[in-house]
C-alpha positions as CSV (number, residue, x, y, z in Angstrom):
1,X,133.0,121.7,166.4
2,X,136.1,121.3,164.1
3,X,134.3,123.3,161.4
4,X,133.6,126.1,163.9
5,X,137.3,126.3,165.0
6,X,138.4,126.1,161.4
7,X,136.2,129.1,160.5
8,X,137.7,131.1,163.4
9,X,141.2,130.2,162.4
10,X,140.5,131.2,158.8
11,X,139.2,134.5,160.0
12,X,142.4,135.1,162.0
13,X,144.5,134.1,159.0
14,X,142.9,136.7,156.9
15,X,143.8,139.3,159.5
16,X,147.4,138.1,159.5
17,X,147.7,138.4,155.8
18,X,146.2,142.0,156.0
19,X,148.9,142.9,158.5
20,X,151.8,141.2,156.7
21,X,152.4,138.7,159.5
22,X,153.5,135.1,158.8
23,X,152.5,133.9,162.3
24,X,150.6,134.9,165.4
25,X,151.4,133.9,169.0
26,X,148.3,133.4,171.1
27,X,148.8,133.9,174.8
28,X,145.4,134.7,176.3
29,X,143.7,131.7,177.9
30,X,140.3,132.7,176.4
31,X,141.8,133.2,172.9
32,X,143.5,129.7,173.1
33,X,140.2,128.2,173.9
34,X,138.3,130.2,171.2
35,X,140.7,129.1,168.5
36,X,141.4,125.5,169.5
37,X,139.0,124.1,172.2
38,X,141.9,123.6,174.6
39,X,140.5,124.4,178.1
40,X,143.8,124.6,180.1
41,X,143.7,127.5,182.6
42,X,146.4,130.0,183.5
43,X,146.5,130.0,187.2
44,X,148.0,133.5,187.4
45,X,149.5,136.1,185.1
46,X,153.0,134.8,185.1
47,X,152.0,131.2,184.6
48,X,150.7,129.7,181.3
49,X,149.0,126.5,180.2
50,X,150.4,126.9,176.8
51,X,150.5,129.0,173.6
52,X,149.1,128.7,170.1
53,X,151.4,129.4,167.1
54,X,149.3,130.0,164.0
55,X,150.7,130.5,160.5
56,X,149.2,130.4,157.0
57,X,149.5,126.6,156.9
58,X,150.4,125.4,160.4
59,X,148.6,125.1,163.7
60,X,150.8,124.5,166.8
61,X,149.7,124.2,170.4
62,X,152.8,124.3,172.6
63,X,152.4,123.3,176.2
64,X,154.1,121.4,179.1
65,X,153.7,117.9,180.4
66,X,150.8,118.9,182.7
67,X,148.6,119.5,179.7
68,X,150.1,117.3,177.0
69,X,147.3,114.6,177.0
70,X,144.6,117.2,177.6
71,X,145.8,119.3,174.6
72,X,145.8,116.3,172.3
73,X,142.3,115.3,173.3
74,X,140.8,118.8,173.1
75,X,142.6,120.4,170.1
76,X,142.6,117.8,167.3
77,X,143.3,120.4,164.6
78,X,146.6,121.3,166.2
79,X,150.0,119.7,166.4
80,X,150.8,119.5,170.1
81,X,154.4,120.2,171.1
82,X,155.3,119.5,174.7
83,X,158.2,121.7,175.8
84,X,160.6,120.5,178.4
85,X,162.7,123.6,179.0
86,X,159.9,126.2,178.9
87,X,158.2,128.1,176.1
88,X,160.7,130.9,175.6
89,X,163.8,128.7,175.2
90,X,162.1,126.3,172.8
91,X,160.0,128.8,170.7
92,X,162.9,129.9,168.4
93,X,163.4,126.3,167.1
94,X,159.7,126.0,166.4
95,X,159.7,129.3,164.5
96,X,162.7,128.3,162.4
97,X,161.1,125.1,161.3
98,X,158.0,127.0,160.3
99,X,160.1,129.6,158.4
100,X,158.6,132.5,160.4
101,X,160.1,135.9,159.9
102,X,157.5,138.3,161.2
103,X,155.3,137.1,164.2
104,X,152.6,139.1,165.9
105,X,152.0,138.5,169.6
106,X,149.3,139.6,172.1
107,X,151.1,142.5,173.6
108,X,148.5,143.0,176.4
109,X,149.3,139.5,177.7
110,X,153.1,139.4,177.4
111,X,155.2,140.8,180.2
112,X,158.3,142.7,179.5
113,X,160.3,139.9,181.2
114,X,158.8,137.2,178.9
115,X,159.3,139.4,175.8
116,X,163.0,139.8,176.7
117,X,163.4,136.1,177.2
118,X,161.9,135.3,173.8
119,X,163.9,138.1,172.0
120,X,167.2,136.9,173.5
121,X,166.4,133.2,172.7
122,X,165.6,134.2,169.1
123,X,168.9,136.1,168.9
124,X,170.9,133.2,170.4
125,X,169.3,130.7,168.0
126,X,169.6,133.2,165.1
127,X,165.9,132.6,164.4
128,X,165.7,135.9,162.5
129,X,162.2,136.6,163.8
130,X,160.7,140.1,164.1
131,X,158.3,140.3,167.1
132,X,155.4,142.6,166.3
133,X,153.1,143.7,169.2
134,X,149.4,143.4,168.3
135,X,147.1,144.5,171.2
136,X,143.7,143.7,169.9
137,X,143.8,141.1,167.1
138,X,141.4,138.7,168.8
139,X,139.1,141.4,170.2
140,X,137.7,142.0,166.8
141,X,137.1,138.3,166.1
142,X,135.5,137.5,169.5
143,X,133.3,140.7,169.7
144,X,130.7,139.2,167.3
145,X,129.2,136.1,169.0
146,X,127.9,133.1,167.1
147,X,124.7,131.1,168.0
148,X,126.6,128.6,170.1
149,X,128.2,131.3,172.2
150,X,125.0,133.2,172.7
151,X,123.2,130.0,173.8
152,X,126.0,129.3,176.3
153,X,125.7,132.8,177.8
154,X,122.0,132.4,178.1
155,X,122.4,129.1,179.9
156,X,125.0,130.5,182.3
157,X,122.6,133.4,183.0
158,X,119.8,131.0,183.7
159,X,121.9,129.1,186.2
160,X,123.0,132.3,188.0
161,X,119.4,133.6,188.2
162,X,118.0,130.4,189.6
163,X,120.8,130.5,192.2
164,X,119.8,134.0,193.2
165,X,116.1,133.1,193.6
166,X,117.1,130.3,195.9
167,X,119.2,132.8,197.9
168,X,116.1,135.1,198.4
169,X,114.3,132.2,200.1
170,X,116.8,132.3,203.0
171,X,118.0,135.9,203.0
172,X,117.1,137.4,206.4
173,X,118.1,140.3,208.7
174,X,121.3,139.5,210.5
175,X,122.9,137.5,207.7
176,X,126.3,138.8,206.8
177,X,127.6,139.7,203.3
178,X,130.0,136.8,203.4
179,X,127.3,134.3,204.3
180,X,125.1,135.6,201.5
181,X,127.9,135.6,198.9
182,X,128.8,132.0,199.9
183,X,125.2,130.8,199.7
184,X,124.9,132.4,196.2
185,X,128.1,130.7,195.0
186,X,127.1,127.3,196.4
187,X,123.7,127.6,194.7
188,X,125.4,128.3,191.4
189,X,127.6,125.3,191.7
190,X,124.7,123.1,192.7
191,X,122.8,124.3,189.7
192,X,125.6,123.2,187.4
193,X,128.0,126.1,187.1
194,X,131.7,125.1,186.7
195,X,132.5,128.2,188.8
196,X,131.4,131.7,189.5
197,X,132.4,134.1,186.6
198,X,134.1,136.2,189.3
199,X,134.1,136.5,193.1
200,X,130.5,137.2,194.2
201,X,129.8,140.7,195.4
202,X,127.3,141.1,198.3
203,X,127.3,144.6,199.7
204,X,124.8,145.8,202.3
205,X,124.0,149.3,203.4
206,X,126.9,151.8,203.0
207,X,129.1,149.1,201.5
208,X,126.9,149.1,198.5
209,X,128.4,152.5,197.6
210,X,131.6,150.6,196.7
211,X,131.1,149.3,193.1
212,X,133.4,146.4,193.7
213,X,132.9,145.8,197.4
214,X,134.4,142.7,199.0
215,X,131.9,140.9,201.2
216,X,132.6,141.1,204.9
217,X,130.9,140.8,208.2
218,X,128.4,143.7,207.6
219,X,124.9,142.4,208.5
220,X,121.7,142.8,206.6
221,X,119.6,145.6,208.2
222,X,116.0,146.4,207.0
223,X,115.7,149.7,205.1
224,X,119.2,149.6,203.6
225,X,120.1,148.7,200.0
226,X,121.4,145.2,199.3
227,X,123.5,145.0,196.2
228,X,124.4,141.7,194.6
229,X,126.7,141.3,191.6
230,X,127.3,137.7,190.5
231,X,127.6,135.4,187.5
232,X,128.0,131.8,186.6
233,X,130.6,130.2,184.2
234,X,129.4,127.3,182.1
235,X,131.3,125.6,179.3
236,X,133.8,128.5,179.5
237,X,131.2,131.2,179.0
238,X,130.3,133.8,181.7
239,X,127.2,135.6,182.8
240,X,127.1,138.9,184.8
241,X,124.1,140.3,186.6
242,X,123.5,142.9,189.3
243,X,120.4,143.5,191.3
244,X,119.9,145.9,194.2
245,X,117.0,145.0,196.5
246,X,115.5,146.3,199.8
247,X,114.3,144.7,202.9
248,X,111.7,147.0,204.4
249,X,110.8,150.4,203.0
250,X,112.8,153.5,202.0
251,X,111.6,156.5,200.0
252,X,115.2,157.3,199.2
253,X,115.8,153.8,197.8
254,X,112.7,154.2,195.6
255,X,113.9,157.5,194.3
256,X,117.4,156.4,193.4
257,X,116.2,153.0,192.1
258,X,113.8,154.7,189.7
259,X,116.5,157.0,188.3
260,X,118.9,154.1,187.7
261,X,116.2,151.9,186.3
262,X,115.0,154.5,183.8
263,X,118.6,155.2,182.7
264,X,119.1,151.5,182.0
265,X,115.9,151.2,180.1
266,X,116.6,154.3,178.0
267,X,120.0,152.9,177.0
268,X,118.7,149.5,176.1
269,X,115.9,150.9,174.0
270,X,118.5,153.0,172.0
271,X,120.7,150.1,171.2
272,X,120.8,149.1,167.5
273,X,123.4,148.3,164.9
274,X,125.3,151.4,163.7
275,X,124.9,153.5,166.9
276,X,128.1,154.4,168.7
277,X,128.8,152.8,172.1
278,X,129.6,156.2,173.6
279,X,126.2,157.4,172.6
280,X,124.6,154.7,174.6
281,X,126.8,155.6,177.6
282,X,126.0,159.3,177.2
283,X,122.3,158.6,177.2
284,X,122.2,156.8,180.5
285,X,124.8,159.1,182.1
286,X,123.0,162.2,180.9
287,X,119.7,161.0,182.5
288,X,121.5,160.4,185.8
289,X,123.2,163.8,185.6
290,X,119.9,165.6,184.8
291,X,118.4,164.1,188.0
292,X,121.3,165.6,190.0
293,X,123.5,162.5,190.5
294,X,126.0,162.8,187.7
295,X,128.9,163.0,190.2
296,X,127.9,159.6,191.7
297,X,128.1,157.5,188.5
298,X,131.8,157.1,187.7
299,X,132.3,153.8,185.8
300,X,131.4,152.9,182.3
301,X,127.9,151.8,181.4
302,X,128.9,148.3,180.3
303,X,131.4,145.8,178.9
304,X,131.4,142.8,176.6
305,X,131.0,139.4,178.0
306,X,131.8,135.9,176.7
307,X,134.7,133.6,177.5
308,X,136.0,136.5,179.7
309,X,133.8,138.4,182.1
310,X,135.2,141.7,180.8
311,X,136.0,141.9,177.0
312,X,135.2,144.0,174.0
313,X,133.2,146.0,173.3
314,X,133.4,148.7,176.0
315,X,130.4,150.9,176.5
316,X,132.2,153.8,178.1
317,X,132.5,157.6,178.2
318,X,136.1,157.4,177.0
319,X,136.4,158.4,173.4
320,X,139.2,156.0,172.7
321,X,136.9,153.1,173.5
322,X,134.1,154.3,171.3
323,X,133.0,152.0,168.5
324,X,130.0,151.3,166.2
325,X,127.7,148.6,167.6
326,X,127.1,145.6,165.4
327,X,124.6,142.7,165.3
328,X,125.4,139.9,167.8
329,X,127.7,141.9,170.1
330,X,126.9,140.9,173.7
331,X,127.5,143.3,176.5
332,X,126.2,144.5,179.9
333,X,124.2,147.7,180.6
334,X,124.8,148.6,184.2
335,X,124.2,152.2,185.4
336,X,124.6,153.0,189.0
337,X,124.4,155.7,191.6
338,X,126.7,155.5,194.6
339,X,126.2,157.8,197.7
340,X,129.1,157.4,200.2
341,X,127.0,158.1,203.3
342,X,124.0,156.0,202.3
343,X,124.8,153.2,199.8
344,X,124.5,152.5,196.1
345,X,122.1,151.1,193.5
346,X,123.3,149.3,190.4
347,X,121.2,147.4,187.9
348,X,122.9,145.2,185.3
349,X,121.5,143.2,182.4
350,X,123.3,141.5,179.5
351,X,122.0,142.4,176.0
352,X,122.6,141.1,172.5
353,X,122.5,143.6,169.6
354,X,119.9,142.4,167.1
355,X,119.1,143.5,163.6
356,X,116.6,146.0,164.8
357,X,117.4,146.7,168.5
358,X,118.5,144.8,171.6
359,X,117.5,141.6,173.2
360,X,117.9,141.3,177.0
361,X,119.4,137.9,177.8
362,X,118.4,138.0,181.5
363,X,115.0,136.7,182.5
364,X,115.3,137.8,186.2
365,X,113.1,140.9,186.8
366,X,115.1,144.1,187.5
367,X,112.5,145.1,190.1
368,X,112.4,142.5,192.8
369,X,110.0,142.6,195.7
370,X,111.8,141.2,198.7
371,X,110.2,140.8,202.1
372,X,112.9,139.0,204.0
């Protein structure tokens, strides 16, 4: 694994040289893990398990006493520095020893308050460091997945799908969304997941028209859509799948399901290296609009997935997020139609861009016959 981390570090260093930076401050939990193997988790936005400081010839992992031993065990390529007064007060001294004059930092992760603390500490210590905001340095590195990452995502997907099949065995009329969501989470953990990738969504009937519904006491009623959005995390890597099923019969369900299914298949079949992400979104969105439901599909078609459940690339209608797809990008394809007075249908698979098309990483059928 050391060779893998060294390769990733070398790729980052090339980018630092291209941007005339002598150092880079890594703040995102997922990026720390990607570059070092350190698995410490940030419990909330204003708490951190540590930072990486990467220069042309130095690798520093700065953390606190909670993670000191863990960092030394998990990140052997790095010098581990355990700060006592906090990261911001002690960072200037580290940068002075490394002779850093121009340091990039992950501006999407740093709060204004933390930036001011670091800037003031550098001024007090006369560190002479220019702090340069860099919003997406690591996005470009992590977008292209290696074989180990793809295998991890596959395994996480397999665990999540087996958990869902187990849920179907006990899903019955009268069960609440909360009960179903908890059964699905328990099944994933029992199958080996370290955690869900995100809070399980179980939305029945009209609640399924809420793309990110929170499970509640709404009960399963035959003839209504049942939407499940879930994923497993394994070895740090996430999966993300959505299926919408029906207990009973409904012509309207069949109509909407077919439109969403066809939109998904059209998008997947068009994926290949070189095509723009917005073109893929336009294809699925255009099909839904042509069928008369364009106003009921508001979110993007998909998002990258890996160490984070939402990462680059974005498959979106927004021009500023448009990019050319490349081999071994991994992202979701998840069109949906959401009708406020009835419910919603979303179908989501994860795909890998291959040399000549797309490979669906899910093995769970999109169309599921459910007779509960």
